[in-house]
C-alpha positions in Angstrom: 0.3 -0.5 0.3 1.8 3.3 -1.0 -0.1 6.7 -0.7 -0.1 10.1 -2.6 -0.5 13.5 -0.1 -1.0 17.2 -0.3 0.8 19.7 0.9 -1.5 23.1 -0.6 0.3 26.5 1.6 1.4 28.3 -0.6 4.8 29.5 -1.4 6.9 31.3 2.6 4.2 29.7 4.0 1.7 32.9 4.9 -1.7 30.9 4.5 -4.7 31.4 6.5 -6.2 28.1 5.4 -5.5 24.9 6.1 -6.2 23.0 4.3 -4.0 19.7 3.5 -0.9 21.7 5.8 1.6 18.9 7.5 0.9 19.0 11.3 -2.5 20.3 11.1 -5.6 18.1 12.0 -6.6 16.9 8.1 -2.9 16.1 6.4 -2.6 12.9 9.2 -2.7 10.0 7.1 -6.1 7.2 8.1 -3.6 4.5 7.0 -1.2 2.6 9.8 2.0 3.4 9.5 3.0 -0.3 9.4 0.6 -1.3 6.6 2.6 1.6 5.0 6.0 0.2 2.8 7.2 3.5 1.8 7.1 6.8 2.4 3.9 8.9 0.7 4.1 10.9 -2.0 3.7 14.6 -1.0 2.1 17.4 -4.0 1.3 20.5 -4.2 -1.0 20.2 -6.7 -4.1 18.1 -8.5 -1.7 16.4 -10.5 0.8 14.3 -8.3 3.8 15.1 -10.8 3.9 18.9 -8.4 6.1 19.2 -6.1 7.3 22.4 -3.9 11.1 21.9 -1.6 9.7 21.7 2.0 6.5 19.3 0.7 5.1 16.8 3.7 7.2 18.8 6.2 5.4 20.9 8.9 8.5 23.4 10.3 9.6 24.3 6.2 8.8 27.1 5.1 7.3 26.2 1.2 8.6 26.8 -1.5 7.0 27.0 -5.6 5.1 24.8 -6.4 6.8 22.6 -9.5 6.4 20.2 -11.9 8.0 16.8 -11.8 7.3 14.0 -13.4 10.8 11.9 -13.4 10.9 12.1 -9.7 7.0 11.2 -9.9 8.3 8.0 -12.0 11.2 6.9 -9.3 8.0 6.7 -6.2 6.6 4.8 -8.7 8.7 2.0 -9.7 10.4 1.9 -5.8 6.5 1.9 -4.0 4.3 -0.1 -6.7 6.9 -1.3 -9.6 6.3 -0.8 -13.2 3.6 -1.5 -14.6 2.6 -4.2 -15.9 -0.7 -7.0 -16.8 -0.8 -9.1 -12.6 -3.1 -6.6 -11.9 -4.5 -2.5 -11.4 -3.7 -0.3 -8.8 -6.4 0.5 -6.8 -6.6 4.4 -6.1 -9.7 6.1 -3.5 -9.5 9.3 -2.4 -11.0 13.1 -2.6 -11.6 15.0 -4.3 -13.0 12.2 -7.5 -13.5 15.3 -10.0 -10.1 16.7 -9.5 -6.9 15.0 -7.5 -8.9 11.6 -8.2 -9.1 11.9 -11.1 -5.8 13.6 -11.6 -3.9 10.4 -10.8 -6.3 7.5 -12.0 -5.1 10.3 -15.1 -1.1 10.4 -14.5 -1.1 6.6 -13.5 -2.5 5.5 -16.9 -0.6 7.5 -18.5 2.7 5.4 -17.3 1.1 2.3 -18.4 -0.3 1.5 -15.8 -3.8 -0.5 -15.4 -5.8 1.0 -12.4 -9.3 1.0 -10.8 -11.3 3.9 -9.0 -12.7 2.1 -4.9 -15.8 2.7 -5.4 -16.5 3.4 -1.4 -13.5 4.7 -0.5 -13.8 8.5 -3.6 -16.9 11.0 -2.7 -17.0 13.9 -5.4 -16.9 17.9 -3.8 -20.8 17.9 -3.0 -20.8 14.4 -1.4 -24.1 13.5 -4.8 -24.5 9.7 -4.7 -25.4 9.9 -8.4 -23.4 13.0 -9.2 -20.5 10.2 -7.9 -22.2 6.5 -9.8 -22.8 9.0 -12.8 -18.9 10.6 -12.8 -17.7 7.2 -11.9 -19.5 5.5 -14.9 -18.7 8.0 -18.2 -14.6 10.2 -17.4 -14.0 7.5 -14.9 -14.1 4.4 -17.4 -11.6 5.8 -19.7 -8.6 6.2 -16.6 -10.4 2.9 -14.9 -13.3 1.3 -13.2 -14.4 1.5 -10.5 -14.3 -1.6 -8.4 -16.1 -2.9 -4.9 -14.8 -3.3 -1.1 -15.9 -6.2 -2.1 -13.6 -6.6 -5.8 -10.4 -6.1 -4.6 -11.1 -8.4 -0.7 -11.9 -11.7 -3.3 -9.7 -10.3 -5.6 -6.9 -10.8 -3.3 -7.9 -13.2 -1.1 -7.5 -15.5 -4.9 -3.7 -14.0 -4.8 -1.2 -13.8 -3.1 1.2 -11.4 -2.2 -0.2 -9.2 -3.8 1.2 -5.8 -3.1 -0.2 -3.8 -6.1 -2.8 -2.3 -4.6 -3.4 0.9 -2.5 
């Protein structure tokens, strides 16, 4: 299991908005540390390839967002492995039509098979009809929706799989 987290602070640290700020509520992972074998990727924009100096560190003054597609590729290769046909990368998170879609798109463009965990995503406004409509149309181009029951059934049939995030 791997994780991508967001650090959306303004460069210079003068951000009055405390969303996705290291050291504050809402930033900490709900995934137990013993389930995460690798450090998370810390992104600075909706696109996972954008980072910043000081990203993810509460004591650091954040730098401006900058692209790092090679760094993201290295992180993927280290944490998930190279793209292959052994199974999809299962993506969950908020917000479905923003960050989840950006991560899903980036993963697919890099050759990975991907799915979206139905119970692990939601839209900005929480509208369940909109969520299902979105998953049935646009997200279907990039990866198929999958339920928790489908994931656990598939995992029960495999041993040693580390492809599900």
